[in-house]
Backbone bond lengths (Angstrom), bond angles and torsions (degrees), N, CA, C in turn:
res aa  C-N    CA-C-N  psi(-1)  N-CA   C-N-CA  omega(-1)  CA-C   N-CA-C  phi
1 M - - - 1.455 - - 1.533 109.70 -
2 M 1.341 114.69 150.71 1.461 119.54 -178.40 1.526 112.22 -69.88
3 I 1.359 117.18 -41.55 1.454 122.32 -173.87 1.528 109.92 -116.92
4 D 1.326 116.71 127.81 1.454 122.22 166.70 1.522 107.59 -95.40
5 L 1.327 116.46 125.38 1.458 122.14 -179.38 1.520 109.39 -113.15
6 Y 1.323 115.64 121.67 1.462 122.01 175.03 1.518 107.04 -97.31
7 F 1.334 115.85 119.22 1.464 120.53 -155.65 1.520 112.53 -143.69
8 A 1.320 115.56 147.36 1.464 123.70 161.81 1.518 106.93 -137.41
9 A 1.329 116.39 155.33 1.468 121.47 -174.18 1.518 110.69 -79.90
10 T 1.316 115.06 79.75 1.461 124.42 178.50 1.520 107.97 -132.30
11 P 1.337 118.11 168.47 1.474 118.53 176.75 1.524 113.36 -54.19
12 N 1.318 117.89 -43.00 1.460 118.92 179.96 1.525 111.78 -69.04
13 G 1.320 116.78 -36.42 1.463 119.13 176.16 1.513 112.03 -63.28
14 W 1.326 116.46 -40.46 1.464 120.22 -179.16 1.531 113.02 -69.24
15 K 1.319 118.32 -23.10 1.465 118.60 172.80 1.529 109.62 -56.30
16 A 1.326 116.06 -45.44 1.467 120.19 -176.83 1.517 111.66 -68.67
17 T 1.334 118.25 -42.66 1.468 119.09 -178.39 1.526 111.18 -69.48
18 I 1.322 117.59 -38.12 1.468 119.41 176.45 1.521 109.79 -61.56
19 M 1.322 116.87 -46.61 1.458 120.25 -179.54 1.521 111.19 -60.24
20 L 1.305 117.27 -46.23 1.469 120.24 -178.94 1.519 111.31 -64.46
21 E 1.326 117.47 -36.41 1.462 119.97 176.17 1.529 110.73 -68.38
22 E 1.316 117.20 -39.94 1.470 120.40 -179.52 1.520 111.96 -63.55
23 I 1.319 117.71 -42.09 1.463 120.08 -175.08 1.525 112.33 -90.35
24 G 1.330 117.22 -10.93 1.451 120.53 173.86 1.513 115.96 75.21
25 L 1.325 118.12 21.39 1.460 119.21 175.87 1.523 109.93 -80.24
26 P 1.323 117.65 138.37 1.469 119.48 176.33 1.523 110.61 -67.65
27 Y 1.333 115.58 138.25 1.467 119.20 -178.98 1.520 110.18 -146.41
28 T 1.320 113.48 152.64 1.454 121.85 175.84 1.514 108.44 -114.17
29 V 1.337 116.34 128.09 1.460 121.34 179.95 1.523 109.63 -87.79
30 H 1.327 115.25 128.01 1.456 122.56 172.63 1.523 107.13 -113.42
31 P 1.336 117.85 99.31 1.467 119.67 -178.15 1.528 111.35 -62.40
32 V 1.327 114.87 137.98 1.454 121.86 175.70 1.527 106.82 -115.52
33 N 1.316 116.58 115.13 1.451 121.32 -178.36 1.531 108.65 -80.09
34 I 1.340 115.60 90.58 1.459 119.61 -176.59 1.528 111.45 -72.35
35 G 1.331 116.81 -18.09 1.455 119.75 177.18 1.509 113.41 -72.82
36 S 1.331 116.29 -28.64 1.467 119.91 179.65 1.524 112.05 -99.29
37 G 1.339 116.80 -2.26 1.457 119.98 174.58 1.508 115.87 94.31
38 E 1.342 118.50 16.71 1.466 119.73 -179.22 1.527 112.72 -62.63
39 Q 1.334 117.14 -20.93 1.459 120.53 179.70 1.528 112.50 -70.24
40 F 1.333 117.10 -8.56 1.452 120.77 -179.67 1.519 112.98 -102.92
41 T 1.318 117.41 5.39 1.453 119.99 179.28 1.523 110.35 -73.67
42 P 1.337 118.26 149.01 1.466 120.46 179.58 1.532 113.01 -56.20
43 A 1.331 117.32 -37.17 1.470 119.70 -178.60 1.522 111.00 -63.38
44 F 1.346 116.60 -42.18 1.459 118.59 179.92 1.527 111.52 -73.92
45 L 1.326 117.62 -37.27 1.460 120.56 178.87 1.526 111.88 -63.43
46 A 1.320 117.67 -25.84 1.459 120.32 176.87 1.524 111.35 -66.89
47 I 1.330 116.12 -25.36 1.464 121.57 178.57 1.519 110.79 -95.11
48 S 1.335 116.51 -41.19 1.457 122.36 -175.74 1.526 108.83 -128.73
49 P 1.336 118.61 87.44 1.468 121.30 -173.64 1.520 114.01 -64.89
50 N 1.326 117.85 -13.84 1.464 121.10 176.55 1.526 112.00 -90.87
51 N 1.326 117.62 9.28 1.470 125.63 -179.29 1.525 113.41 45.99
52 R 1.348 115.13 46.79 1.455 121.27 177.43 1.534 108.93 -132.21
53 I 1.338 114.39 147.37 1.461 118.84 171.60 1.529 107.14 -95.03
54 P 1.340 116.92 159.21 1.456 128.35 -0.42 1.522 112.07 -87.26
55 A 1.311 114.13 168.42 1.456 122.12 169.54 1.519 106.76 -146.06
56 I 1.314 116.75 152.85 1.465 120.44 178.39 1.518 110.46 -132.11
57 I 1.320 114.94 157.42 1.462 122.48 167.19 1.512 107.01 -123.79
58 D 1.325 116.09 123.41 1.460 122.08 176.98 1.522 108.03 -96.51
59 H 1.329 116.20 114.68 1.464 120.82 -178.31 1.528 112.83 -87.59
60 A 1.331 116.69 -0.98 1.464 120.63 178.11 1.518 109.83 -135.95
61 P 1.340 117.63 63.01 1.468 119.76 -179.64 1.523 111.61 -65.59
62 A 1.334 114.62 159.06 1.464 119.91 -174.00 1.522 112.63 -62.45
63 D 1.333 117.25 -28.12 1.467 118.87 -178.36 1.521 113.07 -83.05
64 G 1.326 117.09 -1.57 1.455 120.47 178.24 1.510 114.77 74.07
65 G 1.325 117.41 7.85 1.450 120.98 -177.14 1.515 112.67 -89.89
66 A 1.338 114.86 -155.56 1.458 121.37 -179.03 1.524 110.76 -64.42
67 P 1.326 117.77 157.49 1.465 120.39 177.57 1.519 111.90 -54.07
68 I 1.329 115.06 147.92 1.458 122.61 179.32 1.517 108.62 -113.53
69 S 1.339 116.53 131.40 1.458 120.38 173.92 1.524 109.55 -104.19
70 I 1.331 115.23 143.69 1.465 121.67 -178.46 1.521 108.39 -135.13
71 F 1.327 116.67 130.11 1.454 120.46 172.14 1.526 108.76 -117.73
72 E 1.331 117.15 168.80 1.460 127.12 -172.51 1.536 110.01 77.73
73 S 1.334 115.26 122.99 1.465 120.38 -172.49 1.525 112.76 -61.70
74 G 1.337 117.78 -37.53 1.462 119.42 178.45 1.512 112.11 -65.40
75 A 1.335 116.21 -41.12 1.465 120.20 177.73 1.525 110.71 -64.36
76 I 1.323 117.01 -37.06 1.466 121.02 177.32 1.526 110.55 -63.34
77 L 1.329 117.10 -44.99 1.465 120.04 178.79 1.522 111.06 -60.51
78 L 1.314 117.17 -46.53 1.466 120.30 179.17 1.529 110.85 -62.32
79 Y 1.320 117.07 -44.40 1.463 120.31 -178.62 1.521 111.55 -60.68
80 L 1.314 116.56 -47.66 1.461 119.92 -177.61 1.530 111.46 -68.89
81 A 1.326 116.89 -35.34 1.465 119.65 176.70 1.523 110.98 -64.07
82 E 1.311 115.95 -43.56 1.472 119.82 179.34 1.528 111.10 -69.39
83 K 1.314 117.25 -36.36 1.466 120.95 -179.70 1.517 111.59 -63.00
84 T 1.330 115.99 -39.14 1.465 120.61 -173.63 1.523 113.81 -102.96
85 G 1.333 117.85 -11.30 1.462 120.33 -175.21 1.518 112.52 68.71
86 R 1.333 117.00 28.57 1.457 122.17 -176.39 1.526 110.97 -120.57
87 L 1.318 115.69 145.41 1.467 123.85 167.74 1.525 113.90 64.40
88 L 1.320 116.93 20.40 1.464 123.49 174.22 1.524 107.46 -146.32
89 P 1.330 118.49 117.17 1.466 119.73 -175.52 1.526 112.33 -59.84
90 G 1.316 114.86 149.72 1.446 120.29 177.15 1.513 113.38 -87.20
91 D 1.340 116.80 -22.41 1.462 119.11 -179.40 1.528 109.63 -80.02
92 P 1.347 116.81 148.77 1.473 119.51 -174.06 1.520 113.96 -59.91
93 R 1.322 118.46 -41.17 1.458 119.97 -176.95 1.524 111.78 -67.76
94 G 1.310 115.78 -43.60 1.462 119.21 178.47 1.513 111.83 -65.58
95 R 1.327 116.51 -39.16 1.461 120.35 179.57 1.526 110.97 -65.16
96 V 1.340 116.31 -40.97 1.463 119.89 178.11 1.520 110.49 -60.15
97 A 1.334 116.95 -45.41 1.467 120.20 -178.46 1.521 111.36 -61.05
98 V 1.323 116.88 -44.82 1.463 120.10 179.85 1.522 110.46 -64.97
99 T 1.317 116.93 -43.12 1.457 120.36 -179.46 1.522 111.20 -64.23
100 E 1.331 117.52 -39.96 1.468 120.68 177.59 1.526 111.43 -57.03
101 W 1.334 115.63 -48.16 1.455 119.03 -175.43 1.519 112.09 -75.70
102 L 1.327 117.29 -27.61 1.462 119.87 171.66 1.524 109.93 -64.12
103 M 1.346 116.90 -45.43 1.455 120.21 179.35 1.535 110.95 -66.94
104 W 1.322 117.08 -34.93 1.472 121.08 176.51 1.526 110.07 -59.62
105 Q 1.309 115.92 -43.48 1.465 118.69 178.93 1.527 110.63 -66.24
106 M 1.311 116.97 -45.49 1.456 120.49 -175.96 1.525 112.02 -65.82
107 A 1.333 116.44 -38.68 1.463 120.20 -174.82 1.518 113.17 -92.01
108 G 1.339 117.73 -23.29 1.452 120.37 -173.10 1.512 114.84 -120.66
109 L 1.330 116.12 -67.02 1.460 120.07 -172.12 1.530 112.00 -60.71
110 G 1.325 117.49 -50.58 1.453 120.47 -177.15 1.526 113.26 -63.51
111 P 1.350 118.24 -54.79 1.462 118.87 179.23 1.527 113.92 -59.52
112 T 1.336 117.01 -39.50 1.459 119.18 -179.14 1.520 111.39 -66.44
113 L 1.329 117.18 -45.93 1.460 119.07 179.23 1.522 111.16 -67.00
114 G 1.326 116.78 -32.90 1.457 119.32 175.16 1.524 111.73 -61.68
115 Q 1.328 116.75 -45.28 1.464 120.53 178.77 1.526 111.51 -70.74
116 N 1.328 117.14 -37.18 1.462 119.97 177.49 1.532 110.18 -61.19
117 G 1.312 116.40 -46.18 1.451 120.13 178.16 1.516 112.48 -64.17
118 H 1.329 116.08 -38.93 1.463 119.68 -179.80 1.527 111.51 -61.09
119 F 1.337 116.35 -53.61 1.465 119.40 -174.85 1.526 112.29 -73.88
120 K 1.328 116.95 -28.29 1.462 119.80 179.56 1.526 112.47 -79.31
121 L 1.347 116.73 -36.02 1.459 120.05 -168.82 1.522 115.22 -114.78
122 Y 1.326 118.70 -31.07 1.460 120.11 -166.50 1.522 115.70 -121.02
123 A 1.309 119.02 -21.85 1.464 120.47 -175.92 1.536 110.17 -60.20
124 P 1.320 117.84 137.39 1.471 119.51 -178.61 1.524 113.10 -66.60
125 D 1.323 117.09 -24.78 1.458 121.31 178.37 1.525 109.97 -118.70
126 R 1.321 116.57 137.84 1.464 121.39 176.37 1.521 108.66 -78.23
127 L 1.310 116.32 115.29 1.467 122.22 -178.88 1.527 108.27 -114.07
128 P 1.334 117.85 96.52 1.467 120.64 -174.13 1.521 113.70 -54.24
129 Y 1.337 117.89 -40.14 1.466 119.23 -179.51 1.525 111.02 -61.48
130 A 1.350 116.74 -47.74 1.460 120.26 -178.67 1.521 111.08 -65.22
131 I 1.331 116.80 -42.05 1.467 120.27 179.59 1.525 110.04 -60.27
132 D 1.334 116.48 -46.42 1.464 120.25 -179.00 1.524 111.04 -67.79
133 R 1.321 117.07 -41.43 1.471 121.75 -177.86 1.523 111.21 -58.51
134 F 1.323 116.90 -50.14 1.460 119.16 -175.64 1.522 112.10 -79.47
135 A 1.333 118.17 -28.43 1.468 119.94 174.79 1.524 110.12 -64.30
136 R 1.323 116.80 -41.77 1.474 120.42 178.76 1.529 111.63 -65.29
137 E 1.320 116.52 -41.60 1.460 119.22 -179.66 1.525 111.02 -70.15
138 A 1.335 117.57 -37.78 1.463 120.00 175.26 1.524 110.46 -60.11
139 D 1.319 116.20 -43.43 1.459 120.91 178.50 1.530 110.92 -61.80
140 R 1.321 116.50 -42.43 1.465 120.23 179.19 1.528 111.38 -61.96
141 L 1.332 115.95 -43.50 1.464 119.40 -178.07 1.524 111.71 -68.42
142 Y 1.319 117.69 -36.05 1.462 119.77 172.54 1.527 109.91 -59.88
143 G 1.322 117.16 -38.87 1.456 120.19 177.13 1.514 112.47 -64.56
144 V 1.331 116.65 -40.40 1.471 120.55 176.57 1.523 110.19 -59.94
145 L 1.327 116.21 -46.46 1.462 120.45 -179.11 1.528 110.83 -65.58
146 D 1.322 117.03 -40.43 1.462 120.21 179.99 1.526 111.26 -62.37
147 R 1.321 117.36 -42.59 1.477 120.57 179.02 1.526 110.80 -66.68
148 Q 1.335 117.09 -38.77 1.466 119.49 178.69 1.522 111.26 -64.56
149 L 1.317 116.77 -42.69 1.464 120.24 179.81 1.525 111.41 -68.57
150 A 1.323 117.68 -31.15 1.461 120.26 173.93 1.523 110.08 -66.83
151 R 1.323 116.13 -37.04 1.465 120.33 -179.27 1.525 111.62 -68.86
152 T 1.341 116.89 -43.89 1.463 119.34 -178.74 1.530 111.60 -78.69
153 G 1.321 116.29 -30.11 1.463 120.48 -176.32 1.514 113.75 71.02
154 A 1.325 116.29 8.21 1.471 119.33 -176.13 1.530 109.62 -146.36
155 Y 1.336 115.88 -93.84 1.459 120.95 -173.63 1.524 111.04 -114.08
156 V 1.316 115.68 178.01 1.464 119.91 -169.54 1.521 112.47 -60.66
157 A 1.315 117.72 -45.02 1.462 120.37 -174.72 1.524 113.55 -103.99
158 G 1.331 117.80 7.28 1.460 119.20 179.72 1.515 111.90 150.28
159 A 1.338 115.00 -150.86 1.458 120.48 -174.36 1.522 113.30 -76.41
160 D 1.340 117.32 -18.63 1.459 120.75 -174.24 1.524 111.90 -112.03
161 Y 1.303 115.07 148.66 1.468 123.61 174.39 1.521 108.75 -71.86
162 T 1.336 116.87 129.95 1.463 121.48 -174.97 1.527 110.78 -141.50
163 I 1.326 114.37 -174.99 1.461 119.07 176.77 1.527 112.16 -65.14
164 A 1.330 118.50 -19.11 1.468 120.04 174.65 1.522 110.45 -63.71
165 D 1.321 117.39 -39.27 1.460 121.36 177.08 1.518 110.82 -68.68
166 I 1.324 116.51 -41.73 1.462 120.40 179.73 1.523 110.43 -62.81
167 A 1.335 117.36 -37.04 1.459 120.67 179.56 1.522 111.81 -66.25
168 C 1.325 116.93 -41.89 1.464 120.70 -174.95 1.519 113.50 -79.70
169 F 1.323 117.16 -38.82 1.460 120.72 -168.70 1.531 114.53 -54.44
170 P 1.346 120.37 -49.03 1.471 118.06 -174.88 1.523 113.44 -61.82
171 W 1.325 117.29 -27.27 1.457 119.28 177.63 1.520 111.33 -75.00
172 I 1.315 118.38 -28.97 1.463 120.64 178.18 1.531 110.49 -74.46
173 I 1.334 117.25 -22.42 1.462 120.27 174.07 1.533 110.58 -52.97
174 T 1.317 116.68 -31.26 1.468 121.36 -174.46 1.527 113.22 -83.53
175 H 1.329 119.22 10.91 1.468 119.94 -169.08 1.531 113.14 -60.62
176 K 1.319 118.62 -36.39 1.470 119.90 -179.35 1.522 110.78 -66.45
177 A 1.316 116.52 -49.11 1.463 119.80 179.16 1.525 111.41 -63.25
178 Q 1.336 116.00 -30.78 1.458 120.65 -179.53 1.528 112.52 -77.23
179 G 1.338 117.20 -8.88 1.462 120.55 -179.22 1.512 113.75 77.88
180 I 1.327 117.38 26.47 1.467 122.09 -179.77 1.526 109.66 -90.84
181 D 1.312 117.01 126.93 1.465 122.74 176.69 1.526 108.25 -87.97
182 M 1.321 116.51 102.23 1.466 120.53 -174.42 1.525 112.74 -68.40
183 T 1.334 118.66 -17.28 1.464 118.78 177.16 1.519 111.50 -66.33
184 R 1.323 116.84 -19.23 1.469 120.75 177.47 1.522 112.01 -80.64
185 F 1.332 116.80 -11.82 1.461 121.30 -176.36 1.533 108.77 -129.59
186 P 1.336 117.36 72.81 1.465 120.23 -171.71 1.520 113.98 -63.83
187 Q 1.325 117.89 -31.82 1.463 119.22 179.11 1.530 111.24 -71.98
188 V 1.325 116.46 -36.92 1.466 119.25 175.27 1.524 109.64 -63.92
189 A 1.338 116.50 -42.31 1.466 120.27 179.63 1.525 111.08 -62.79
190 R 1.328 116.92 -41.92 1.472 120.82 178.74 1.518 110.72 -63.12
191 W 1.314 116.51 -48.58 1.473 121.62 179.70 1.527 111.12 -63.10
192 F 1.325 117.49 -43.57 1.455 121.98 -178.68 1.528 111.19 -58.86
193 A 1.324 116.45 -43.20 1.469 120.49 179.41 1.520 111.01 -65.09
194 E 1.327 117.58 -39.98 1.462 121.04 -179.19 1.528 111.46 -67.25
195 V 1.317 116.50 -44.45 1.461 119.58 -179.54 1.526 110.72 -68.58
196 R 1.320 117.15 -41.26 1.462 121.27 -179.30 1.525 111.84 -60.42
197 A 1.327 118.02 -27.40 1.459 121.88 -178.30 1.529 113.34 -77.92
198 R 1.321 117.88 -11.22 1.463 119.91 -178.93 1.534 110.13 -67.82
199 P 1.325 118.09 132.63 1.469 119.65 -179.55 1.523 113.75 -56.30
200 A 1.336 117.56 -40.14 1.466 119.97 -179.29 1.520 111.27 -67.50
201 V 1.314 117.23 -33.05 1.461 120.43 177.83 1.523 110.20 -69.18
202 R 1.324 116.24 -42.53 1.466 119.45 177.34 1.534 110.42 -61.58
203 A 1.332 116.19 -43.06 1.465 119.65 179.81 1.524 111.20 -66.60
204 G 1.320 116.59 -41.80 1.464 120.35 -178.16 1.508 113.27 -66.12
205 T 1.335 117.30 -40.39 1.457 119.93 -178.66 1.523 112.68 -80.86
206 A 1.323 116.90 -10.82 1.469 119.86 174.46 1.519 111.55 -77.27
207 V 1.321 117.97 -21.81 1.459 121.44 -177.42 1.527 109.56 -64.40
208 G 1.299 115.78 124.04 1.454 120.83 174.38 1.503 116.50 83.53
209 R 1.328 118.37 -6.36 1.467 119.02 -175.71 1.526 111.89 -62.88
210 M 1.317 117.73 -37.85 1.457 120.36 -177.04 1.528 111.84 -67.54
211 A 1.336 116.36 -21.03 1.463 119.56 -178.45 1.524 112.65 -88.20
212 R 1.330 117.79 -6.02 1.463 119.99 -177.83 1.529 110.30 -78.04
213 P 1.330 118.65 129.13 1.464 120.25 178.35 1.516 110.95 -73.10
214 D 1.343 116.33 150.13 1.455 120.27 177.05 1.527 110.92 -68.38
215 E 1.331 116.41 -33.75 1.450 121.16 179.55 1.525 109.10 -129.72
216 I 1.331 115.24 150.24 1.454 120.94 178.52 1.522 108.23 -100.94
217 S 1.318 116.66 123.87 1.455 120.83 -177.56 1.521 110.38 -71.73
218 A 1.344 114.91 163.45 1.460 120.06 178.55 1.526 110.69 -62.81
219 E 1.340 117.34 -37.54 1.458 120.54 179.68 1.525 110.97 -66.90
220 T 1.334 116.14 -39.81 1.463 119.82 177.87 1.516 110.59 -65.11
221 K 1.324 117.18 -42.30 1.472 120.14 177.30 1.524 110.48 -58.45
222 K 1.336 116.20 -41.57 1.458 119.35 179.19 1.517 110.97 -61.37
223 T 1.331 116.54 -42.35 1.464 120.61 179.90 1.522 111.21 -65.58
224 L 1.339 116.03 -44.76 1.457 120.25 -176.10 1.524 112.84 -71.22
225 M 1.317 116.95 -34.00 1.465 119.55 -168.30 1.517 114.28 -120.12
226 G 1.341 118.08 -8.28 1.448 118.60 -173.21 1.504 116.20 -114.39
227 I 1.334 118.19 3.05 1.461 119.88 -177.34 1.519 110.13 -85.14
228 D 1.322 116.14 130.85 1.462 118.80 178.58 1.517 110.63 -104.28
229 A 1.310 115.98 -179.45 1.461 119.83 -173.07 1.529 112.32 -62.05
230 K 1.338 117.76 -32.80 1.467 119.73 -178.79 1.513 111.53 -62.15
231 E 1.339 116.47 -32.71 1.464 119.49 -176.08 1.520 112.79 -82.09
232 T 1.316 118.05 -4.81 1.455 120.81 -179.87 1.525 111.55 -99.85
233 R 1.301 117.92 -3.41 1.456 120.30 -175.79 1.514 111.96 -85.56
């Protein structure tokens, strides 16, 4: 296969599978059991030094040289878009818009929803300040996205579906668990339904779902949330 994908069934992991399904590149999934700590193994750290999924290895880079490894989901989306000439505008203005919203997701929407979910659903102690802080910011970011989608009338960065949509969509999948009332964000709800109906999106988000446990054990929570830098060396 052209692409090796190191993957777990999370919003960031699904960005990569959706993208690969959309562009039609052949790929092999290598599951990474983040609950048991496989992301901290030396072999995986050589590909993803931040010990996070997803990561890919492209065995057929455009320059014809040695395989290229890429970590960080946003970097993967940009790399694959540039490799295939798909889902990223070629004109400067369109490219800027897509890049802006990709960075918005990477720096804002994803981290905020990750923290909102952590303190609301998984933290061992209920911390009202943290719960309120991230719930308010999640709500604000949904409002930002709703206004942008009202402005474009179509997709996140404009009239066309792009990697900006692929970056945002998997995080919106979590809206029920996050406690987000989608009736308050009608443009997000409209966009979410349209993107979810795409065959490549359905195929991409199906990857790994059967392997997800219904409940997260205490030991898994410790691995996912309690490892510090000393334990990754």
